[in-house]
C-alpha positions in Angstrom: -13.3 32.4 -30.9 -11.0 29.9 -29.3 -10.8 30.8 -25.6 -7.9 28.7 -24.5 -4.5 27.4 -25.7 -3.2 24.1 -24.3 -1.1 25.9 -21.7 -3.9 28.4 -20.8 -6.9 26.3 -19.9 -9.0 25.3 -16.9 -7.1 22.6 -15.1 -10.0 20.4 -13.9 -8.6 18.9 -10.8 -10.7 19.3 -7.6 -8.5 17.2 -5.4 -11.1 15.8 -3.1 -12.7 14.0 -6.1 -9.7 11.6 -6.3 -8.6 9.9 -9.4 -5.7 7.6 -10.1 -3.3 7.4 -13.1 -0.1 5.4 -13.7 2.8 7.8 -13.3 4.7 8.4 -16.5 6.7 11.5 -15.5 9.6 10.7 -13.3 10.9 13.0 -10.7 14.6 13.1 -9.8 15.4 10.9 -6.8 17.8 13.7 -5.7 14.8 15.9 -4.9 13.3 13.7 -2.2 12.7 14.5 1.4 12.1 11.7 4.0 9.5 13.2 6.4 7.8 11.3 9.1 8.5 8.0 7.6 7.4 8.9 4.0 9.3 10.1 0.9 8.0 13.3 -0.6 9.3 14.8 -3.9 9.8 18.5 -4.6 10.6 20.5 -7.7 12.2 23.9 -7.7 11.6 26.2 -10.7 12.2 29.9 -11.2 14.1 32.5 -9.2 13.1 35.3 -6.9 10.7 35.3 -4.0 10.3 31.8 -2.5 6.7 30.4 -2.9 5.8 26.9 -1.8 3.0 25.3 -3.7 1.4 22.4 -1.9 0.1 19.4 -3.8 2.0 17.3 -6.3 5.5 18.0 -7.6 4.4 16.7 -11.0 1.0 18.3 -11.2 1.3 21.8 -9.7 4.0 23.1 -12.0 1.6 22.9 -14.9 -0.8 25.3 -13.2 1.4 28.4 -13.1 2.8 30.4 -16.0 6.4 30.6 -17.0 6.2 34.4 -16.6 5.8 34.0 -12.8 9.0 32.0 -12.7 10.9 35.1 -13.6 10.0 36.7 -10.3 9.3 33.7 -8.0 11.3 30.7 -6.9 8.5 28.1 -6.9 8.9 25.0 -4.7 6.3 22.5 -5.8 6.0 19.9 -3.1 4.2 16.5 -2.7 1.7 15.7 0.0 0.9 12.1 0.9 -2.1 12.5 -1.4 0.2 12.1 -4.3 2.6 9.4 -3.3 2.5 5.6 -4.3 2.4 4.2 -0.8 -0.2 2.6 1.4 -1.4 5.1 3.9 -3.4 3.8 6.9 -3.8 7.0 8.8 -3.4 10.6 7.7 -4.6 13.8 9.4 -4.6 17.5 8.6 -1.9 17.9 11.2 0.2 15.2 9.5 -0.1 17.2 6.3 1.1 20.4 8.1 4.0 18.6 9.6 5.0 17.2 6.2 5.2 20.7 4.8 7.2 21.9 7.8 9.6 19.0 7.3 10.2 20.0 3.7 10.7 23.6 4.7 13.3 22.6 7.3 15.1 20.3 4.9 15.4 23.1 2.3 16.4 25.6 5.0 13.8 28.2 4.1 13.4 31.0 6.5 10.2 32.6 5.2 8.0 31.9 2.2 4.7 32.5 0.4 2.5 29.5 0.9 -0.1 28.5 -1.8 -2.8 26.0 -2.2 -5.6 25.3 -4.6 -8.8 23.5 -3.8 -8.6 21.4 -0.7 -4.9 21.9 -0.7 -5.6 25.5 0.3 -6.9 24.2 3.6 -3.5 22.4 4.2 -1.8 25.8 3.4 -4.2 27.6 5.8 -3.6 25.2 8.7 0.2 25.4 8.1 -0.1 29.2 8.4 -2.0 28.9 11.7 0.6 26.6 13.2 3.7 28.3 11.8 2.9 31.9 11.2 6.5 33.1 11.6 7.5 31.0 8.6 5.0 32.6 6.2 5.0 36.0 4.6 1.8 35.6 2.5 -0.9 33.0 2.1 -2.6 32.4 -1.3 -5.8 30.3 -1.4 -7.5 29.5 -4.8 -10.8 27.8 -5.6 -11.7 26.7 -2.1 -15.0 26.6 -0.2 -15.1 27.7 3.5 -17.6 24.9 4.4 -17.9 21.2 3.5 -21.0 20.0 5.4 -24.4 19.3 4.1 -25.1 22.9 3.4 -22.2 23.1 1.0 -23.6 20.3 -1.2 -27.0 21.9 -1.2 -25.6 25.3 -2.1 -23.5 24.1 -5.0 -26.4 22.2 -6.4 -28.6 25.2 -6.1 -25.9 27.4 -7.8 -25.7 25.0 -10.7 -29.4 24.8 -11.2 -29.9 28.6 -11.0 -26.9 29.9 -12.8 -25.7 27.3 -15.4 -27.1 27.9 -18.9 -29.2 25.4 -20.7 -26.3 24.8 -23.1 -23.8 24.1 -20.3 -26.3 21.7 -18.6 -26.8 19.9 -21.9 -23.1 19.5 -22.4 -22.8 18.0 -19.0 -25.7 15.6 -19.7 -24.1 14.5 -22.9 -20.8 13.9 -21.2 -22.4 11.8 -18.6 -24.3 9.7 -21.2 -21.0 8.6 -22.7 -19.9 7.1 -19.3 -21.8 3.9 -19.7 -21.1 0.9 -17.4 -19.8 -0.9 -20.4 -17.3 1.8 -21.2 -16.1 2.2 -17.6 -15.6 -1.5 -17.0 -13.1 -1.8 -19.9 -10.7 0.6 -18.2 -8.8 0.6 -15.0 -10.5 2.0 -11.9 -8.1 5.0 -12.0 -8.9 5.7 -15.6 -12.6 5.4 -14.9 -12.3 8.1 -12.3 -10.5 10.4 -14.7 -13.2 9.9 -17.3 -15.9 10.7 -14.7 -14.0 13.8 -13.6 -13.4 15.2 -17.1 -17.1 14.6 -17.9 -18.0 17.0 -15.0 -15.9 19.7 -16.6 -18.9 22.0 -17.3 -19.3 22.4 -13.5 -15.7 23.4 -13.0 -14.5 25.3 -16.1 -15.5 28.5 -17.9 -15.1 26.7 -21.2 -17.7 23.9 -20.7 -16.5 22.0 -23.8 -12.8 21.8 -22.9 -11.3 18.3 -22.6 -8.6 18.5 -20.0 -7.8 14.8 -19.8 -4.2 15.5 -21.0 -3.5 17.4 -17.8 -3.9 14.2 -15.8 -1.1 12.4 -17.5 1.7 11.3 -15.3 -0.1 11.9 -12.0 -0.4 9.2 -9.4 -3.0 9.9 -6.7 -3.1 7.9 -3.5 -6.5 6.4 -2.9 -5.6 4.2 0.1 -7.8 4.0 3.2 -6.0 6.6 5.2 -6.3 9.2 2.4 -10.0 8.5 1.9 -10.6 9.0 5.6 -8.6 12.2 5.4 -10.9 13.6 2.7 -14.0 12.6 4.7 -12.6 14.5 7.7 -13.1 17.8 5.8 -16.9 17.4 6.4 -16.2 18.4 10.1 -13.6 21.1 9.3 -14.0 24.5 10.9 -12.1 27.1 8.8 -12.4 29.7 11.6 -10.7 27.7 14.3 -7.5 29.4 15.6 -8.0 32.1 13.0 -6.6 34.6 15.5 -3.1 33.3 14.9 -3.0 34.6 11.3 -0.9 37.7 11.1 0.0 37.7 7.4 -1.9 38.9 4.4 -4.2 36.4 2.6 -5.1 36.4 -1.1 -8.3 34.5 -1.9 -9.0 33.9 -5.6 -12.3 32.4 -6.8 -13.9 31.7 -10.2 -17.5 32.7 -11.0 -17.8 29.5 -13.0 -16.7 27.1 -10.3 -20.1 25.6 -9.8 -18.8 23.2 -7.1 -17.5 26.1 -5.0 -20.0 28.9 -5.1 -18.2 32.1 -4.5 -20.9 33.6 -2.4 -20.4 31.0 0.3 -17.5 33.2 1.5 -19.8 36.2 2.1 -20.1 35.3 5.8 -16.4 34.4 6.2 -14.3 37.0 4.5 -14.7 39.5 7.3 -13.5 36.9 9.9 -10.0 37.0 8.4 -8.1 40.1 9.5 -5.9 40.6 6.4 -7.8 39.0 3.5 -7.9 40.4 0.0 -10.6 38.9 -2.2 -10.8 38.6 -6.0 -13.5 37.0 -8.1 -12.5 36.1 -11.7 -15.5 36.4 -14.0 -14.2 34.1 -16.8 -12.8 31.4 -14.6 -13.9 28.2 -12.9 -11.8 26.2 -10.4 -8.4 27.3 -11.6 -8.1 31.1 -12.4 -4.3 30.9 -12.9 -4.9 28.7 -16.0 -8.1 30.3 -17.3 -7.2 33.9 -16.9 -3.5 33.7 -16.7 -2.6 37.3 -17.3 -5.1 38.7 -14.8 -4.1 36.1 -12.2 -0.4 36.9 -12.7 -1.1 40.6 -12.2 -3.3 40.1 -9.2 -0.8 37.7 -7.6 2.3 39.9 -8.2 0.5 43.1 -7.0 -0.6 41.3 -3.8 2.8 40.0 -3.0 4.6 43.3 -3.6 1.9 45.5 -2.1 2.5 43.8 1.2 6.3 43.9 1.0 7.7 47.4 0.9 11.3 46.1 0.4 10.4 44.9 -3.1 9.9 46.8 -6.3 6.8 46.1 -8.4 7.5 44.4 -11.8 4.3 43.2 -13.5 4.9 41.3 -16.8 3.2 43.0 -19.8 
């Protein structure tokens, strides 16, 4: 049985394993905000409740279904992680202020804030600093820790829970990435090939080739961005957690071997308003792997915590 269609598959991007591609898709220069000396694109799609999705204005729109656009006004925004500029210094606070700059420019009073993978941490830090501007927080496919124990646990989870077939697919994928093959492509393309080869560790369908999803995306790999990623090693997710007053939706996939769901066991109770869902047939991107279930979970969460809205879940 074929598990996925082209628009309903695991999107294999774990942002902190950076890759680079030449940008083919062009964003309108009208949808550009100059924030803190950098130009950031945004794309608005759908109508209804305003939901800002942090990451790339090219990449993130591919991750959410058209059905959701019937009830949500999505604002897909760039971070400096996805702009073609030399970044010498970039901090988590810079990322937060970039999001706030876009919000002010678009004159948004209050919004749902969403982030996937490490982008969820940017969303969380924005919520901590600007709680009055956020109605709901949605975090998808994120680990609560990034230190040595994180890497030990994800290796242990892979060894103990991945099937022999899945491990064999991963080994075969890695064998194809010979030095000869990689030296004949650009550094950016080589990173994409390595990332796609690791698909069995991030996707329910271990055989799926998601390379087409990387088309048109330019990822910044300058020194400042690399240092930004390294800073996550010291990140404390519980810092200033007392400032969070809005409901949080945490969505994880059982087959996300790089982010073992059980790492959250000691952290979920620390968040005062957290609703947790584990998707049994998903990896790193449940909104693509189990689209219908994700849509239902997301919509119910938003409307459940807003009595002024009437529930309307797509069939």
